[in-house]
PLY file of the C-alpha trace (Angstrom):
ply
format ascii 1.0
element vertex 397
property float x
property float y
property float z
element edge 396
property int vertex1
property int vertex2
end_header
-59.12 -20.85 8.33
-62.32 -20.98 10.35
-65.38 -19.81 8.42
-68.70 -18.52 9.74
-70.54 -20.95 7.48
-69.88 -23.95 5.28
-72.32 -22.58 2.68
-73.41 -19.00 2.13
-75.99 -18.33 -0.57
-76.67 -14.94 -2.13
-80.29 -14.70 -3.23
-83.29 -16.42 -1.63
-85.12 -17.32 -4.81
-86.19 -20.77 -5.96
-82.73 -22.14 -6.74
-80.99 -20.60 -3.75
-83.61 -21.73 -1.26
-83.66 -25.25 -2.74
-79.88 -25.64 -2.46
-79.49 -24.05 0.98
-82.47 -25.77 2.53
-81.31 -29.18 1.33
-77.78 -28.48 2.54
-79.16 -27.46 5.92
-81.14 -30.68 6.14
-77.88 -32.56 5.49
-76.44 -30.92 8.59
-74.45 -28.23 6.79
-73.90 -24.93 8.63
-75.61 -22.66 6.10
-76.92 -19.12 5.65
-78.71 -17.24 2.91
-78.60 -13.49 2.12
-81.62 -11.69 0.70
-82.22 -7.96 0.26
-85.97 -8.37 -0.36
-88.53 -10.90 0.79
-87.81 -14.62 0.63
-89.17 -16.42 -2.42
-87.55 -14.70 -5.38
-89.02 -13.78 -8.74
-91.29 -16.79 -9.17
-93.03 -16.57 -5.82
-93.16 -12.79 -5.41
-92.83 -11.14 -8.85
-93.51 -13.83 -11.43
-95.12 -17.25 -11.66
-97.37 -17.21 -8.61
-98.89 -13.70 -8.74
-99.09 -13.88 -12.53
-100.93 -17.21 -12.43
-103.40 -15.79 -9.91
-104.12 -12.98 -12.39
-104.50 -15.54 -15.18
-107.07 -17.40 -13.07
-108.94 -14.14 -12.47
-109.06 -13.38 -16.18
-110.40 -16.85 -17.01
-113.59 -16.15 -15.08
-114.57 -13.51 -17.63
-114.62 -16.11 -20.41
-116.22 -18.76 -18.20
-119.09 -16.44 -17.31
-119.61 -15.58 -20.97
-119.53 -19.23 -22.02
-121.86 -20.45 -19.26
-125.23 -19.41 -20.76
-125.59 -22.28 -23.23
-124.63 -24.71 -20.48
-127.76 -23.73 -18.56
-126.38 -21.06 -16.29
-128.02 -17.69 -15.79
-125.70 -15.06 -14.36
-127.76 -11.96 -13.66
-124.86 -9.68 -12.79
-121.10 -9.97 -12.93
-118.71 -7.33 -11.72
-114.93 -7.43 -11.50
-113.02 -5.50 -8.84
-109.27 -5.19 -9.46
-108.37 -3.84 -5.96
-109.97 -6.92 -4.38
-107.82 -9.17 -6.56
-104.69 -7.18 -5.67
-105.47 -7.31 -1.96
-106.06 -11.07 -1.95
-103.05 -11.70 -4.17
-100.80 -9.77 -1.80
-102.14 -11.68 1.19
-101.25 -14.94 -0.53
-97.72 -13.72 -1.29
-97.30 -12.76 2.36
-98.38 -16.26 3.34
-95.89 -17.86 0.95
-93.11 -15.60 2.21
-93.78 -16.79 5.76
-93.76 -20.42 4.61
-90.39 -19.99 2.88
-88.93 -18.45 6.02
-90.25 -21.35 8.08
-88.76 -23.90 5.67
-85.35 -22.27 6.00
-85.63 -22.07 9.78
-86.67 -25.72 10.02
-83.51 -26.62 8.07
-81.42 -24.56 10.56
-80.50 -22.05 7.84
-79.71 -18.51 8.99
-81.44 -15.73 7.04
-79.34 -12.57 6.66
-81.32 -9.55 5.41
-79.46 -7.11 3.18
-77.66 -6.63 -0.12
-74.55 -8.81 -0.46
-71.33 -8.16 -2.35
-68.24 -10.34 -2.60
-65.09 -8.98 -0.95
-62.92 -12.01 -1.70
-63.66 -15.64 -2.70
-64.66 -16.52 0.86
-66.05 -13.22 2.19
-69.29 -11.38 1.55
-70.15 -7.92 2.85
-73.85 -7.50 3.56
-75.42 -4.04 3.73
-77.84 -4.68 6.60
-80.23 -2.24 8.24
-77.80 -1.86 11.14
-74.76 -1.32 8.92
-72.21 -3.35 6.93
-71.55 -6.91 8.09
-68.88 -9.25 6.78
-69.66 -12.96 6.60
-67.24 -15.73 5.61
-67.97 -19.13 4.09
-66.11 -22.12 2.74
-68.45 -22.24 -0.26
-70.44 -19.40 -1.78
-73.46 -19.87 -4.03
-74.85 -17.11 -6.26
-78.55 -17.41 -7.00
-79.60 -13.87 -7.80
-81.95 -14.53 -10.70
-82.71 -12.05 -13.45
-83.87 -8.47 -13.85
-86.29 -6.92 -16.40
-84.66 -5.50 -19.53
-85.49 -2.00 -20.75
-84.43 -0.81 -24.22
-82.75 2.60 -24.67
-85.78 4.36 -26.18
-86.15 8.15 -25.78
-88.98 8.97 -23.37
-89.58 5.35 -22.39
-89.53 6.08 -18.66
-91.81 6.00 -16.78
-92.56 2.46 -17.94
-93.93 -0.60 -16.19
-92.01 -3.85 -15.97
-93.63 -7.16 -15.08
-92.95 -6.38 -11.42
-95.05 -3.19 -11.40
-97.70 -4.68 -13.71
-98.47 -7.27 -11.04
-99.22 -4.56 -8.49
-101.10 -1.81 -10.35
-103.46 0.16 -8.09
-106.12 0.18 -10.82
-106.69 -1.27 -14.27
-105.85 1.06 -17.17
-108.23 1.51 -20.07
-105.42 1.18 -22.64
-102.03 -0.48 -22.45
-99.16 -0.96 -24.89
-97.03 -4.05 -24.27
-93.51 -4.12 -25.71
-92.21 -7.59 -26.47
-93.33 -10.93 -27.85
-92.00 -13.41 -25.31
-93.90 -15.43 -22.75
-94.15 -12.56 -20.24
-95.60 -10.25 -22.89
-98.19 -12.67 -24.26
-99.28 -13.71 -20.78
-99.92 -10.12 -19.71
-101.63 -9.39 -23.03
-104.07 -12.21 -22.32
-104.69 -11.11 -18.74
-105.36 -7.46 -19.50
-107.32 -8.12 -22.69
-109.69 -10.57 -21.01
-110.23 -8.14 -18.13
-111.41 -5.48 -20.56
-108.27 -3.43 -21.20
-107.57 -2.35 -24.80
-104.25 -4.07 -25.48
-101.71 -3.33 -28.20
-98.67 -5.61 -28.36
-95.58 -4.39 -30.22
-93.12 -7.04 -31.43
-89.97 -6.89 -33.54
-90.53 -10.29 -35.16
-93.34 -11.50 -37.41
-94.85 -13.62 -34.66
-94.76 -13.97 -30.88
-92.73 -16.53 -28.88
-89.42 -16.55 -30.71
-87.75 -19.95 -30.31
-91.00 -21.90 -30.21
-92.31 -24.02 -33.08
-93.46 -21.86 -36.01
-96.93 -23.41 -36.14
-97.39 -22.73 -32.43
-96.27 -19.13 -32.87
-98.68 -18.47 -35.72
-101.59 -20.22 -34.02
-101.21 -18.33 -30.74
-100.89 -14.99 -32.48
-103.99 -15.56 -34.61
-105.98 -16.57 -31.52
-104.82 -13.51 -29.60
-105.89 -11.26 -32.48
-109.24 -13.06 -32.67
-109.77 -12.37 -28.97
-109.17 -8.65 -29.46
-105.45 -8.01 -28.92
-104.12 -5.50 -31.43
-100.82 -6.86 -32.75
-98.15 -4.62 -34.28
-95.50 -6.96 -35.69
-92.15 -6.34 -37.41
-91.84 -2.89 -35.82
-89.90 -1.25 -33.00
-90.57 1.75 -30.79
-88.82 4.92 -31.94
-89.74 7.19 -29.04
-92.37 7.87 -26.41
-93.96 11.24 -25.62
-95.57 11.51 -22.19
-98.34 14.12 -22.29
-101.00 14.76 -19.64
-100.63 11.36 -18.03
-100.81 9.46 -21.32
-98.11 7.80 -23.42
-97.86 8.53 -27.14
-95.85 5.65 -28.56
-94.26 6.29 -31.95
-93.42 3.16 -33.94
-90.82 2.61 -36.63
-93.56 2.33 -39.28
-94.80 5.84 -38.42
-97.85 4.71 -36.48
-98.59 6.43 -33.15
-100.46 4.63 -30.37
-101.84 6.29 -27.25
-102.01 4.40 -23.98
-102.56 4.98 -20.28
-99.83 2.49 -19.35
-96.75 1.18 -21.10
-95.42 -2.26 -20.15
-91.92 -3.29 -21.19
-91.83 -7.11 -21.32
-88.71 -7.76 -23.39
-87.32 -10.48 -21.16
-84.87 -10.55 -18.30
-81.10 -10.28 -17.96
-78.90 -11.94 -15.30
-78.89 -9.90 -12.09
-75.15 -9.96 -11.40
-73.77 -6.45 -11.89
-73.66 -5.46 -8.21
-72.22 -8.67 -6.74
-68.51 -7.92 -7.23
-68.04 -11.22 -9.05
-65.39 -10.11 -11.52
-63.43 -8.45 -8.71
-62.80 -11.88 -7.19
-62.14 -13.66 -10.50
-65.55 -15.03 -11.49
-65.96 -14.98 -15.27
-69.15 -13.60 -16.80
-70.67 -13.85 -20.28
-71.27 -10.72 -22.33
-74.83 -10.45 -21.01
-73.68 -10.72 -17.39
-74.51 -14.40 -16.97
-72.23 -16.30 -14.60
-70.21 -18.89 -16.50
-70.41 -22.32 -14.87
-69.39 -25.88 -15.70
-71.59 -28.98 -15.66
-71.41 -29.00 -11.84
-72.54 -25.34 -11.56
-69.01 -24.34 -10.51
-67.69 -20.93 -11.61
-64.12 -20.05 -12.60
-63.37 -19.68 -8.86
-63.20 -23.16 -7.32
-65.36 -22.51 -4.23
-67.99 -20.26 -5.84
-71.03 -21.80 -7.55
-74.11 -20.42 -9.30
-77.58 -21.75 -10.13
-80.77 -20.42 -11.66
-81.42 -17.55 -14.05
-78.18 -15.74 -13.17
-76.39 -18.46 -15.19
-78.74 -18.09 -18.19
-78.83 -21.80 -18.97
-82.53 -22.67 -19.05
-84.45 -20.01 -17.19
-87.33 -21.90 -15.64
-88.23 -22.17 -11.96
-88.29 -26.00 -11.81
-84.88 -26.03 -13.48
-83.43 -23.63 -10.89
-84.82 -25.81 -8.11
-83.35 -28.95 -9.69
-79.97 -27.23 -10.13
-79.97 -26.18 -6.48
-80.87 -29.63 -5.21
-78.31 -31.31 -7.48
-75.61 -28.99 -6.15
-76.47 -29.76 -2.52
-76.48 -33.49 -3.24
-73.12 -33.24 -5.00
-71.35 -31.16 -2.38
-72.87 -32.45 0.84
-74.45 -35.87 0.36
-71.84 -37.83 -1.57
-74.23 -38.11 -4.52
-72.73 -36.29 -7.54
-75.46 -35.14 -9.93
-75.26 -33.37 -13.26
-78.22 -31.61 -14.82
-79.83 -33.00 -17.97
-81.38 -30.16 -19.95
-82.89 -32.32 -22.71
-86.65 -32.69 -23.03
-87.63 -30.22 -20.34
-91.29 -29.21 -20.80
-92.28 -25.56 -21.04
-95.65 -23.93 -20.44
-96.84 -20.46 -21.43
-99.96 -19.24 -19.62
-101.14 -17.23 -22.58
-104.74 -17.29 -23.78
-104.92 -19.91 -25.19
-102.12 -21.58 -23.21
-99.12 -23.24 -24.85
-97.33 -26.40 -23.75
-94.33 -27.94 -25.46
-91.54 -30.45 -24.89
-88.70 -31.62 -27.11
-87.57 -30.17 -30.43
-89.36 -27.79 -32.76
-89.96 -28.97 -36.31
-87.07 -26.83 -37.57
-84.68 -28.16 -34.91
-85.72 -31.76 -35.61
-85.18 -31.41 -39.37
-81.66 -30.13 -38.74
-80.81 -33.02 -36.39
-82.48 -36.04 -37.99
-82.62 -37.44 -41.53
-86.31 -38.24 -41.68
-88.95 -36.38 -39.69
-92.68 -37.05 -39.70
-95.13 -34.31 -38.71
-98.55 -35.04 -37.22
-100.72 -31.95 -36.94
-104.34 -31.46 -35.92
-106.34 -28.27 -35.52
-109.87 -28.53 -34.23
-112.72 -26.90 -32.38
-112.73 -28.08 -28.74
-115.83 -29.86 -27.45
-116.66 -27.11 -24.97
-116.97 -24.60 -27.82
-119.77 -26.58 -29.48
-122.14 -25.30 -26.79
-120.45 -22.10 -25.68
-120.13 -20.77 -29.21
-116.57 -19.66 -28.52
-114.67 -19.45 -31.80
-111.32 -20.57 -30.43
-109.47 -23.52 -31.93
-106.95 -25.97 -30.50
-103.70 -26.96 -32.22
-101.84 -30.19 -31.48
-98.57 -31.13 -33.17
-96.18 -34.08 -32.93
-92.69 -34.03 -34.44
-91.41 -37.61 -34.80
-87.99 -39.00 -35.70
-88.74 -41.70 -38.30
-85.76 -43.77 -37.22
0 1
1 2
2 3
3 4
4 5
5 6
6 7
7 8
8 9
9 10
10 11
11 12
12 13
13 14
14 15
15 16
16 17
17 18
18 19
19 20
20 21
21 22
22 23
23 24
24 25
25 26
26 27
27 28
28 29
29 30
30 31
31 32
32 33
33 34
34 35
35 36
36 37
37 38
38 39
39 40
40 41
41 42
42 43
43 44
44 45
45 46
46 47
47 48
48 49
49 50
50 51
51 52
52 53
53 54
54 55
55 56
56 57
57 58
58 59
59 60
60 61
61 62
62 63
63 64
64 65
65 66
66 67
67 68
68 69
69 70
70 71
71 72
72 73
73 74
74 75
75 76
76 77
77 78
78 79
79 80
80 81
81 82
82 83
83 84
84 85
85 86
86 87
87 88
88 89
89 90
90 91
91 92
92 93
93 94
94 95
95 96
96 97
97 98
98 99
99 100
100 101
101 102
102 103
103 104
104 105
105 106
106 107
107 108
108 109
109 110
110 111
111 112
112 113
113 114
114 115
115 116
116 117
117 118
118 119
119 120
120 121
121 122
122 123
123 124
124 125
125 126
126 127
127 128
128 129
129 130
130 131
131 132
132 133
133 134
134 135
135 136
136 137
137 138
138 139
139 140
140 141
141 142
142 143
143 144
144 145
145 146
146 147
147 148
148 149
149 150
150 151
151 152
152 153
153 154
154 155
155 156
156 157
157 158
158 159
159 160
160 161
161 162
162 163
163 164
164 165
165 166
166 167
167 168
168 169
169 170
170 171
171 172
172 173
173 174
174 175
175 176
176 177
177 178
178 179
179 180
180 181
181 182
182 183
183 184
184 185
185 186
186 187
187 188
188 189
189 190
190 191
191 192
192 193
193 194
194 195
195 196
196 197
197 198
198 199
199 200
200 201
201 202
202 203
203 204
204 205
205 206
206 207
207 208
208 209
209 210
210 211
211 212
212 213
213 214
214 215
215 216
216 217
217 218
218 219
219 220
220 221
221 222
222 223
223 224
224 225
225 226
226 227
227 228
228 229
229 230
230 231
231 232
232 233
233 234
234 235
235 236
236 237
237 238
238 239
239 240
240 241
241 242
242 243
243 244
244 245
245 246
246 247
247 248
248 249
249 250
250 251
251 252
252 253
253 254
254 255
255 256
256 257
257 258
258 259
259 260
260 261
261 262
262 263
263 264
264 265
265 266
266 267
267 268
268 269
269 270
270 271
271 272
272 273
273 274
274 275
275 276
276 277
277 278
278 279
279 280
280 281
281 282
282 283
283 284
284 285
285 286
286 287
287 288
288 289
289 290
290 291
291 292
292 293
293 294
294 295
295 296
296 297
297 298
298 299
299 300
300 301
301 302
302 303
303 304
304 305
305 306
306 307
307 308
308 309
309 310
310 311
311 312
312 313
313 314
314 315
315 316
316 317
317 318
318 319
319 320
320 321
321 322
322 323
323 324
324 325
325 326
326 327
327 328
328 329
329 330
330 331
331 332
332 333
333 334
334 335
335 336
336 337
337 338
338 339
339 340
340 341
341 342
342 343
343 344
344 345
345 346
346 347
347 348
348 349
349 350
350 351
351 352
352 353
353 354
354 355
355 356
356 357
357 358
358 359
359 360
360 361
361 362
362 363
363 364
364 365
365 366
366 367
367 368
368 369
369 370
370 371
371 372
372 373
373 374
374 375
375 376
376 377
377 378
378 379
379 380
380 381
381 382
382 383
383 384
384 385
385 386
386 387
387 388
388 389
389 390
390 391
391 392
392 393
393 394
394 395
395 396
């Protein structure tokens, strides 16, 4: 059977672009389908715009700390619309770059929502109507989608996508969740002068991280002014006169101008028609793959957050490149998920690699812990009360 393409990718995010672009550079006849702009969550709705907001928020602290270093700042004023305008211009620039990279690799970009018809055929809902495209190999790289809990009155609620594009800063915001997205937005909004309340189900933020790191970050966030409501859930939300009244499981009621749900992301796979063609999914919708990123259907593969392996942008890129090398360059590569570093752009930031103390004690007989908490040198002049925590977990053998 003659196919339109050797490789057809659904989703032009980090993993999909990495795989398809590399395949194109190997001379593969390739195309990629995307219903939105090219770049995916990281470039358009995650890492990049969020980090720009983090940079903006850092200036508030830098200006405050500068006096004892000899600086005199007579007037400082922050303008949120200016930040949004410049941020959007940068995202437009990156979108153009991604399109150019695909074009330079001779990859066709097909705009529209794609759905599998059979293992070799995808129907794309384009602006001019449905279009069927065939391919020898199909790659799913559709990323994840924000999770919203079934709480009465929760809508309207912001997700991380809308929080990155607010027309104006609210005076008060309630953030639901204790993961990296939640703590990063808490730091951004708090430093920019918003009254932030973070609601978490656990005792401390960043479930899955080392316990000392979790406690240290939470105490620093509280010291900086974030109100933390831990070990509670949201019972219901009443929306009255443009404000949210958030009722918690402990009976407390918090009023806010905006409500941000940052409880993580789920694999974005429900509309792809995967199960109709025999692709097996996990209970949370993640695409099940083997060590080569192959699904239960021999010619369909998946990389990135839609597989729910390790949901980090560099990992998705590495998975995509490994797949292209394996299929089209005679260089079989398997992913190694051990010792992948993680960074959280909270305030203060968190960086970690390897095992937590708890994980290490379960795996090894003898574990040595080296821990240091100290006042950073900069704070000796600035007067900032923040402290730094460093921790090493060492296998004695």
